[in-house]
C-alpha positions in Angstrom: 4.9 -9.5 21.7 1.5 -10.6 21.6 -0.2 -14.4 20.8 -3.8 -13.5 20.3 -5.1 -10.2 19.0 -8.6 -9.0 19.6 -11.1 -8.1 16.9 -9.9 -4.3 16.9 -7.0 -5.4 15.0 -8.0 -7.3 12.2 -10.4 -4.3 11.8 -7.3 -1.7 11.7 -4.8 -3.5 10.5 -6.7 -6.7 8.6 -5.6 -9.5 7.9 -2.2 -11.1 8.0 -1.4 -14.1 5.4 1.3 -16.8 5.5 2.6 -17.4 1.9 0.7 -20.3 0.9 -2.7 -18.2 2.2 -2.1 -15.3 0.7 -1.4 -17.1 -2.6 -5.4 -18.0 -2.9 -6.7 -14.9 -0.4 -7.3 -12.2 -3.6 -10.1 -12.5 -5.5 -11.1 -13.6 -9.3 -9.3 -11.0 -11.3 -6.8 -9.9 -8.9 -3.2 -10.8 -7.9 -0.6 -10.3 -5.5 2.1 -8.2 -6.7 4.9 -9.4 -8.8 8.3 -7.7 -8.1 8.2 -5.7 -11.3 4.9 -4.5 -10.6 6.4 -3.4 -6.6 9.8 -2.2 -7.7 6.9 0.1 -10.6 5.0 1.6 -7.8 8.2 2.1 -5.7 10.2 4.2 -8.7 6.7 5.8 -9.1 6.5 7.1 -5.6 10.1 8.8 -6.5 12.2 5.6 -5.7 13.5 3.2 -2.6 14.9 6.0 -0.7 11.4 8.1 -0.7 8.9 5.7 -1.5 7.6 4.2 2.1 7.2 8.0 3.9 5.1 8.5 0.4 3.0 5.1 1.2 2.4 5.2 4.9 -0.6 6.4 6.5 0.2 9.9 8.0 0.0 10.2 12.0 0.2 8.0 15.2 -2.9 6.9 15.1 -1.8 3.0 14.0 2.0 3.9 13.5 4.2 4.2 16.7 6.3 7.7 16.8 7.8 9.0 14.9 5.9 7.9 12.0 8.7 9.7 9.7 8.3 11.6 6.4 4.5 9.7 6.3 2.7 11.9 3.8 0.4 9.1 2.0 0.7 11.1 -1.0 -0.6 8.5 -3.3 -3.6 6.5 -0.7 -1.5 3.7 -0.3 -2.4 4.5 3.2 -0.1 1.5 4.7 -0.9 0.3 8.4 1.8 -0.9 10.3 -0.2 -4.8 11.1 4.0 -6.1 11.3 3.6 -9.6 11.3 3.2 -13.5 12.9 4.8 -16.6 13.3 4.3 -19.5 15.0 1.8 -18.5 17.4 3.0 -14.9 18.1 2.6 -11.4 16.9 5.0 -8.7 16.2 5.9 -5.3 16.0 2.6 -3.9 15.0 3.1 -0.3 15.0 6.4 -0.2 13.6 6.2 -1.8 10.3 3.9 -2.6 7.4 5.3 -5.9 5.5 3.6 -6.8 2.0 3.7 -10.0 0.7 5.6 -10.0 -3.1 4.4 -13.2 -5.9 8.6 -13.5 -6.2 10.0 -16.0 -4.6 14.1 -16.2 -4.3 14.3 -20.0 -3.1 12.1 -22.8 -2.3 11.7 -21.3 1.8 11.2 -17.8 1.1 9.2 -15.2 -0.8 10.6 -11.3 -1.3 8.3 -8.3 0.6 8.2 -5.1 1.0 8.9 -3.1 4.2 7.8 0.2 5.4 9.2 1.0 9.1 8.1 3.4 11.3 11.3 5.6 12.1 12.3 5.3 8.2 10.7 7.4 4.9 12.7 4.3 2.8 10.9 1.5 1.5 13.1 -2.5 2.4 12.6 -3.9 -1.5 12.7 -7.4 -1.6 12.9 -8.2 2.4 13.5 -12.3 2.4 11.4 -13.9 4.8 9.9 -17.6 5.5 6.9 -18.6 3.9 5.2 -19.2 7.3 5.3 -16.1 8.6 2.3 -13.9 8.5 2.1 -10.7 6.9 -0.3 -8.2 5.4 -1.2 -8.3 1.3 -1.8 -6.1 -1.1 -3.9 -7.2 -4.1 -4.3 -5.4 -7.8 -6.2 -6.0 -10.4 -4.8 -7.9 -13.1 
């Protein structure tokens, strides 16, 4: 756990956004993927059991070992920025978390999670809106 990250973190992993910030982070003509759009990507990449490996950047430059079955087959190049909450960073090198535009309730949002030691993808993981995680914007 760390409370301060250097500019190198942001160069390698990008900014981690809480959900209110994520909702306005995408440029005009782009948006945070909906639940259906994430599911479409996951299904295209072979389903929930293997999609994580196909979407992760290969090697161990950013992912902690073992980066299990990472092929980056579709050029998604997911990097493990981990997450941020209450001034502390957690699990960079281990988890790549991405917001979904879907909210199961008023205090949480779904996100998609890839992990270094799995080739599967956690789909619809509920997370507090105050956590900072990565986003991927897609064209409208």
